[in-house]
Residue frames relative to the residue before (quaternion, step in Angstrom):
aa qw qx qy qz dx dy dz
M 1.0000 0.0000 0.0000 0.0000 0.00 0.00 0.00
C 0.6725 0.5026 -0.3039 0.4503 3.57 0.84 -0.95
A 0.6631 0.5162 -0.3144 0.4416 3.56 0.91 -0.95
S 0.6794 0.4799 -0.2982 0.4682 3.58 0.90 -0.89
Y 0.6098 0.5627 -0.3469 0.4372 3.55 1.09 -0.71
I 0.6882 0.4628 -0.2844 0.4809 3.57 0.87 -0.93
A 0.6449 0.5299 -0.3260 0.4439 3.56 1.00 -0.84
G 0.6423 0.5520 -0.3216 0.4235 3.58 1.11 -0.65
M 0.7338 0.3319 -0.2225 0.5495 3.58 1.21 -0.31
T 0.0903 -0.7982 0.5956 -0.0062 3.54 0.09 1.33
M 0.7009 -0.4243 0.3359 0.4647 3.55 -1.29 0.01
T 0.6200 0.5299 -0.3400 0.4682 3.58 1.07 -0.71
G 0.6488 0.5187 -0.3083 0.4636 3.56 1.01 -0.85
R 0.6540 0.5019 -0.3121 0.4722 3.57 0.97 -0.82
S 0.6358 0.5209 -0.3265 0.4667 3.58 1.03 -0.77
W 0.6372 0.5158 -0.3225 0.4732 3.58 1.02 -0.83
A 0.6477 0.5187 -0.3164 0.4596 3.57 0.95 -0.89
G 0.6631 0.5036 -0.3045 0.4625 3.57 0.96 -0.85
A 0.6531 0.5076 -0.3098 0.4688 3.57 1.02 -0.80
T 0.6247 0.5320 -0.3333 0.4644 3.58 1.08 -0.73
A 0.6444 0.5150 -0.3149 0.4695 3.57 0.98 -0.87
L 0.6482 0.5084 -0.3138 0.4721 3.60 1.01 -0.80
L 0.6225 0.5442 -0.3281 0.4568 3.57 1.02 -0.81
V 0.6418 0.5141 -0.3085 0.4782 3.57 1.00 -0.88
A 0.6644 0.5205 -0.3097 0.4378 3.57 0.85 -0.98
V 0.6608 0.4988 -0.3075 0.4690 3.58 0.92 -0.89
G 0.6635 0.5194 -0.3079 0.4418 3.57 0.90 -0.91
V 0.6798 0.4839 -0.2908 0.4681 3.59 0.90 -0.93
V 0.6586 0.5089 -0.3157 0.4556 3.60 0.92 -0.89
V 0.6473 0.5055 -0.3230 0.4703 3.59 0.92 -0.87
Q 0.6535 0.5139 -0.3184 0.4555 3.59 0.95 -0.85
L 0.6432 0.5209 -0.3257 0.4570 3.59 0.98 -0.78
F 0.6608 0.4894 -0.3077 0.4787 3.60 0.97 -0.81
V 0.6320 0.5266 -0.3308 0.4624 3.59 0.98 -0.81
T 0.6786 0.4893 -0.2866 0.4668 3.57 0.92 -0.93
A 0.6637 0.5239 -0.3084 0.4358 3.58 0.92 -0.91
N 0.7632 0.3622 -0.1900 0.5002 3.57 1.05 -0.74
G 0.5417 0.6279 -0.3987 0.3915 3.58 1.26 0.15
N 0.2922 -0.7513 0.5605 0.1898 3.55 -1.30 0.04
E 0.5979 0.5300 -0.3740 0.4709 3.55 1.25 0.38
G 0.5551 0.6180 -0.4417 0.3388 3.52 -1.27 0.32
F 0.6996 -0.4907 0.3370 0.3951 3.53 -1.35 0.23
F 0.7527 0.3058 -0.1718 0.5571 3.58 0.94 -0.91
K 0.3223 -0.8049 0.4779 0.1410 3.56 -0.65 1.13
D 0.7834 0.3051 -0.1459 0.5215 3.59 1.09 -0.60
N 0.4218 -0.6527 0.5620 0.2832 3.53 -1.31 0.43
P 0.5700 -0.0963 -0.8079 -0.1143 1.61 -2.28 1.02
E 0.4001 0.7402 -0.4754 0.2568 3.63 1.23 -0.06
R 0.6296 0.5507 -0.3377 0.4316 3.58 0.99 -0.86
V 0.7011 0.4669 -0.2684 0.4674 3.57 0.85 -1.00
L 0.6666 0.5078 -0.3101 0.4489 3.57 0.88 -0.91
N 0.6246 0.5653 -0.3374 0.4201 3.57 1.08 -0.70
V 0.4972 0.6539 -0.4242 0.3811 3.59 1.21 -0.39
F 0.6924 0.5025 -0.2771 0.4375 3.57 1.00 -0.84
A 0.5513 0.5951 -0.4032 0.4235 3.59 1.26 0.00
F 0.5938 0.5917 -0.3593 0.4102 3.59 1.24 -0.32
F 0.5292 -0.6377 0.4668 0.3089 3.55 -0.99 0.89
T 0.5813 0.5904 -0.3620 0.4271 3.58 1.09 -0.70
I 0.6960 0.4646 -0.2776 0.4718 3.57 0.83 -1.00
Q 0.6742 0.4908 -0.3106 0.4563 3.58 0.85 -0.88
S 0.6260 0.5264 -0.3336 0.4688 3.59 1.04 -0.72
N 0.6566 0.5045 -0.3029 0.4719 3.55 0.97 -0.86
L 0.6535 0.5100 -0.3184 0.4599 3.58 0.96 -0.81
L 0.6223 0.5233 -0.3334 0.4772 3.59 1.03 -0.75
L 0.6673 0.4907 -0.2961 0.4757 3.56 0.89 -0.93
G 0.6819 0.5069 -0.2929 0.4385 3.57 0.86 -0.95
A 0.6710 0.5014 -0.3024 0.4549 3.58 0.92 -0.89
T 0.7040 0.4642 -0.2803 0.4586 3.59 0.86 -0.91
T 0.6593 0.4837 -0.3256 0.4747 3.61 0.98 -0.70
L 0.6048 0.5425 -0.3600 0.4587 3.59 1.08 -0.62
L 0.6613 0.4968 -0.3053 0.4718 3.58 0.93 -0.87
L 0.6386 0.5114 -0.3271 0.4730 3.59 1.02 -0.74
A 0.6527 0.5137 -0.3204 0.4554 3.58 0.98 -0.78
L 0.7141 0.4636 -0.2567 0.4574 3.59 1.01 -0.77
Q 0.8177 -0.0504 0.0926 0.5659 3.59 0.77 -1.04
P 0.0744 -0.8503 0.5188 0.0474 3.63 0.47 1.12
E 0.6466 0.5633 -0.3272 0.3969 3.59 1.03 -0.71
R 0.6942 0.4694 -0.2744 0.4717 3.59 1.21 -0.31
R 0.5963 0.6107 -0.3445 0.3910 3.59 1.26 -0.08
Q 0.3633 0.7522 -0.4780 0.2715 3.59 0.47 1.17
S 0.4660 0.6905 -0.4513 0.3199 3.61 1.20 -0.04
T 0.6322 -0.5293 0.4046 0.3956 3.57 -1.25 0.46
L 0.6315 0.5417 -0.3333 0.4435 3.58 0.99 -0.83
F 0.7014 0.4535 -0.2950 0.4640 3.59 0.76 -0.94
R 0.6461 0.5233 -0.3289 0.4478 3.59 0.92 -0.84
T 0.6337 0.5166 -0.3204 0.4785 3.59 1.10 -0.71
L 0.6877 0.4747 -0.2824 0.4712 3.57 0.88 -0.93
R 0.6074 0.5459 -0.3499 0.4590 3.58 1.10 -0.67
L 0.6634 0.4776 -0.2985 0.4927 3.58 0.93 -0.89
N 0.6180 0.5461 -0.3349 0.4558 3.59 1.01 -0.82
G 0.6562 0.5283 -0.3153 0.4370 3.55 0.89 -0.95
V 0.6915 0.4736 -0.2762 0.4705 3.58 0.90 -0.94
L 0.7005 0.4700 -0.2795 0.4586 3.59 0.83 -0.98
C 0.6860 0.4895 -0.2997 0.4471 3.59 0.84 -0.94
I 0.6627 0.4786 -0.3269 0.4742 3.58 0.98 -0.72
A 0.6049 0.5344 -0.3553 0.4715 3.59 1.14 -0.58
V 0.6461 0.5032 -0.3123 0.4815 3.60 0.96 -0.87
T 0.6144 0.5560 -0.3384 0.4460 3.57 1.02 -0.81
G 0.6989 0.4698 -0.2731 0.4650 3.56 0.82 -0.97
I 0.6781 0.5032 -0.2954 0.4468 3.57 0.89 -0.94
V 0.6974 0.4697 -0.2784 0.4642 3.58 0.80 -1.04
Y 0.6355 0.5314 -0.3453 0.4411 3.59 0.96 -0.80
H 0.7485 0.4253 -0.2442 0.4463 3.58 0.70 -1.05
L 0.6909 0.4627 -0.2882 0.4749 3.60 1.13 -0.52
V 0.8136 0.2818 -0.1047 0.4977 3.59 0.99 -0.84
L 0.8124 0.3575 -0.1524 0.4347 3.57 0.71 -1.09
A 0.5529 0.6570 -0.3939 0.3279 3.61 1.05 -0.66
P 0.6609 0.5108 -0.3408 0.4314 3.66 0.89 -0.76
L 0.6470 0.5363 -0.3207 0.4369 3.59 1.20 -0.40
D 0.6458 0.5446 -0.3092 0.4367 3.58 1.27 -0.35
D 0.0130 0.7495 -0.6619 0.0016 3.53 -1.21 0.69
L 0.1474 0.8384 -0.4964 0.1703 3.54 0.40 1.31
S 0.0524 -0.7788 0.6242 0.0336 3.54 -1.27 0.46
G 0.7794 0.3485 -0.2377 0.4632 3.56 -1.28 0.19
W 0.8295 -0.1887 0.1637 0.4996 3.53 -1.12 -0.77
A 0.5718 0.5749 -0.3870 0.4391 3.59 1.14 -0.49
A 0.6554 0.4957 -0.3039 0.4821 3.58 1.03 -0.78
V 0.6153 0.5424 -0.3396 0.4603 3.57 1.09 -0.72
A 0.6694 0.4891 -0.2944 0.4754 3.57 0.86 -0.98
N 0.6419 0.5356 -0.3183 0.4470 3.56 0.97 -0.87
F 0.6613 0.5004 -0.3022 0.4701 3.58 0.94 -0.88
L 0.6637 0.5112 -0.3122 0.4480 3.58 0.88 -0.90
L 0.7651 0.4174 -0.2089 0.4436 3.59 0.79 -1.04
H 0.7683 0.3630 -0.1952 0.4898 3.60 1.09 -0.59
T 0.7731 0.3069 -0.1696 0.5286 3.60 1.19 -0.39
A 0.7331 0.4456 -0.2558 0.4457 3.58 0.63 -1.14
T 0.7217 0.4362 -0.2749 0.4619 3.61 0.75 -0.94
P 0.6148 0.5151 -0.3787 0.4618 3.67 0.95 -0.56
V 0.6602 0.4966 -0.3127 0.4688 3.59 0.93 -0.86
A 0.6834 0.4836 -0.2897 0.4639 3.58 0.86 -0.97
G 0.6701 0.5187 -0.3024 0.4364 3.59 0.95 -0.86
V 0.7013 0.4528 -0.2700 0.4798 3.57 0.87 -0.95
L 0.6568 0.5019 -0.3158 0.4658 3.60 0.92 -0.84
G 0.6311 0.5400 -0.3319 0.4472 3.58 1.00 -0.80
W 0.6603 0.4910 -0.3062 0.4787 3.56 0.98 -0.82
L 0.6685 0.5099 -0.3026 0.4489 3.59 0.93 -0.89
L 0.7516 0.4303 -0.2195 0.4492 3.56 0.85 -0.99
F 0.8425 0.2311 -0.0580 0.4832 3.56 0.88 -0.94
G 0.4518 -0.7071 0.4551 0.2978 3.61 1.20 -0.12
P 0.4573 0.1766 -0.6949 -0.5262 1.50 -1.83 -1.75
R 0.4800 -0.6988 0.4764 0.2330 3.54 -1.20 0.71
G 0.7973 0.3501 -0.2435 0.4271 3.51 -1.38 0.31
Q 0.5535 0.6388 -0.3740 0.3818 3.58 1.18 0.45
T 0.6799 0.4628 -0.2772 0.4966 3.60 1.29 0.00
N 0.1307 0.7603 -0.6277 0.1043 3.56 -1.03 0.88
P 0.7314 -0.4318 0.2684 0.4546 3.64 -1.19 0.19
R 0.6249 0.5370 -0.3472 0.4479 3.60 1.03 -0.68
I 0.6578 0.4903 -0.3065 0.4827 3.58 0.96 -0.85
V 0.6191 0.5403 -0.3350 0.4611 3.59 1.04 -0.77
A 0.6491 0.5210 -0.3171 0.4545 3.58 0.94 -0.91
W 0.6711 0.4817 -0.2990 0.4778 3.59 0.93 -0.84
S 0.6336 0.5672 -0.3376 0.4035 3.59 1.04 -0.73
I 0.5865 0.5880 -0.3692 0.4170 3.59 1.20 -0.43
V 0.5393 0.6612 -0.3933 0.3425 3.58 1.18 -0.58
F 0.6743 0.5244 -0.3193 0.4104 3.60 0.80 -0.94
P 0.7027 0.4367 -0.3064 0.4707 3.68 0.68 -0.88
L 0.6157 0.5354 -0.3552 0.4561 3.60 1.08 -0.61
L 0.6480 0.5061 -0.3157 0.4735 3.57 0.98 -0.83
W 0.6328 0.5230 -0.3378 0.4603 3.59 0.99 -0.78
L 0.6568 0.5142 -0.3111 0.4554 3.58 0.94 -0.86
V 0.6593 0.4990 -0.3106 0.4689 3.58 0.89 -0.92
F 0.6451 0.5185 -0.3125 0.4663 3.58 0.95 -0.90
T 0.6757 0.5159 -0.2947 0.4364 3.58 0.88 -0.97
L 0.6994 0.4681 -0.2767 0.4639 3.58 0.88 -0.91
I 0.6611 0.4890 -0.3137 0.4748 3.60 0.98 -0.79
R 0.6651 0.4895 -0.3035 0.4753 3.58 0.90 -0.90
G 0.6487 0.5323 -0.3200 0.4398 3.57 0.96 -0.84
A 0.6262 0.5465 -0.3357 0.4432 3.58 1.06 -0.74
F 0.7126 0.4452 -0.2518 0.4802 3.59 1.12 -0.67
V 0.8054 0.2856 -0.1437 0.4991 3.61 0.84 -0.93
G 0.4623 -0.7139 0.4260 0.3085 3.60 1.23 -0.25
F 0.6143 0.5459 -0.3537 0.4467 3.60 1.24 0.23
Y 0.0235 -0.7630 0.6460 -0.0050 3.53 -1.02 0.94
P 0.4626 -0.7507 0.3970 0.2546 3.60 -0.60 1.11
Y 0.7979 0.1797 -0.0932 0.5678 3.61 1.15 -0.52
P 0.6076 -0.5879 0.3844 0.3708 3.59 -1.05 0.67
F 0.6973 0.4953 -0.3047 0.4189 3.62 0.91 -0.79
V 0.7057 0.3637 -0.2862 0.5364 3.63 1.27 0.01
D 0.4297 0.7050 -0.4573 0.3305 3.59 1.27 0.31
V 0.2730 -0.8026 0.5146 0.1282 3.57 -0.17 1.34
T 0.6332 0.5466 -0.3439 0.4266 3.61 1.00 -0.75
E 0.7098 0.4366 -0.2566 0.4897 3.59 1.09 -0.62
H 0.8182 0.2837 -0.1126 0.4873 3.59 0.86 -0.95
G 0.4193 -0.6821 0.4910 0.3433 3.59 1.14 -0.56
Y 0.6583 -0.5580 0.3427 0.3712 3.55 -1.22 0.52
P 0.6349 0.5365 -0.3731 0.4122 3.69 0.83 -0.74
R 0.6937 0.4608 -0.2867 0.4736 3.60 0.85 -0.94
V 0.6462 0.5209 -0.3262 0.4524 3.60 0.95 -0.81
L 0.6606 0.4943 -0.3091 0.4730 3.58 0.94 -0.84
L 0.6210 0.5196 -0.3426 0.4764 3.59 1.07 -0.65
N 0.6322 0.5275 -0.3238 0.4661 3.57 0.98 -0.85
C 0.6708 0.4957 -0.2907 0.4688 3.56 0.96 -0.91
L 0.6106 0.5468 -0.3462 0.4564 3.56 1.10 -0.68
L 0.6412 0.5203 -0.3219 0.4631 3.59 1.00 -0.81
V 0.6481 0.4944 -0.3126 0.4877 3.59 1.01 -0.80
A 0.6318 0.5367 -0.3269 0.4538 3.58 1.05 -0.79
V 0.6274 0.5240 -0.3289 0.4729 3.58 1.05 -0.77
L 0.6279 0.5233 -0.3214 0.4782 3.57 1.03 -0.82
F 0.6551 0.5199 -0.3071 0.4541 3.57 0.93 -0.93
L 0.6895 0.4752 -0.2823 0.4680 3.59 0.87 -0.95
A 0.6222 0.5308 -0.3429 0.4621 3.59 1.06 -0.70
L 0.6526 0.4953 -0.3039 0.4862 3.57 0.99 -0.82
A 0.6410 0.5270 -0.3223 0.4555 3.59 1.01 -0.83
A 0.6611 0.4939 -0.3035 0.4762 3.57 0.95 -0.88
G 0.6587 0.5061 -0.3039 0.4664 3.56 0.96 -0.85
A 0.6484 0.5177 -0.3130 0.4621 3.57 1.00 -0.84
T 0.6521 0.5156 -0.3120 0.4600 3.58 0.99 -0.84
F 0.6509 0.5127 -0.3079 0.4677 3.56 0.94 -0.92
L 0.6951 0.4766 -0.2752 0.4626 3.56 0.84 -1.02
D 0.6330 0.5360 -0.3311 0.4499 3.58 0.98 -0.82
N 0.6649 0.5006 -0.3036 0.4639 3.58 0.93 -0.88
R 0.6432 0.5161 -0.3242 0.4636 3.59 1.00 -0.79
L 0.6866 0.4750 -0.2815 0.4730 3.56 0.89 -0.93
Y 0.6136 0.5502 -0.3394 0.4535 3.58 1.11 -0.71
R 0.6687 0.4875 -0.2978 0.4759 3.58 0.92 -0.92
K 0.6254 0.5368 -0.3300 0.4603 3.58 1.05 -0.78
T 0.6360 0.5291 -0.3234 0.4592 3.58 1.03 -0.81
I 0.6490 0.5175 -0.3129 0.4616 3.57 1.00 -0.85
V 0.6654 0.5079 -0.3022 0.4560 3.58 0.92 -0.94
E 0.7028 0.4590 -0.2667 0.4736 3.56 0.90 -0.92
G 0.6422 0.5283 -0.3248 0.4506 3.56 1.21 -0.59
C-alpha cells in the first residue's frame, strides 16, 4: 500500500497538486476582496459580509480541495491516515458536486462581470476541473473504500444541518435550492436528497475507478 501510494504521486503529480492548491487560494482571496468591496447580498456590512462567504458549500469545497492538495504537494508519503483519505475524497467529490450543480442549476441565475466573474470562474470551473483531473491522472491510488465513502458523507451532512439551523435564525440560505422560506422544508429536503444521490453516485464511481486503477498499477508495477 505504501509503495503504491508514493508511486501514485510523482513529481508531476505533486506539481499539479501544488498548482491546484494555488488556484484555490487565488480564487478564495479574490472572492473575499470582491465581497468585502461589494454592496450586494444579504449582509450589508463587514465583517459579516466577508465571514458569510465561508457559509457557501462552494468555498468549503474549495478549501477542502486546497488543503488536501497542498498537503499532497508537500509530503505525499505521509498522507495515509483514515482522516486524510476521507478529506481527500471529500475534496474531490465536493468540488465535483460544486461544478456539476453550479453549471446545471445555478449558472443561469448569475450575471457577473469584472473580478466577480474571475472569482466565479476560478471557484466553480477551474478548481473542479483541476481537482477531478488531478485525482484521475495522479491519484494517489488505493485510498478509497466503502468505509472511507461512509465517512465522507459526514461533511456534506454537517454542512446541510449547519445551513438549515443557521438559516432558521438569521434568514439566510446560500443557495436557492436550500431556501426554506421560499420552498419550505419538504421541497428543500427533496432537493438535498437529489444532491445526496449525486454525491453517493460519484463516491461509488470514484471507489470503483480507484480500485480498477489501483489494480492496474500493481499489475504494471
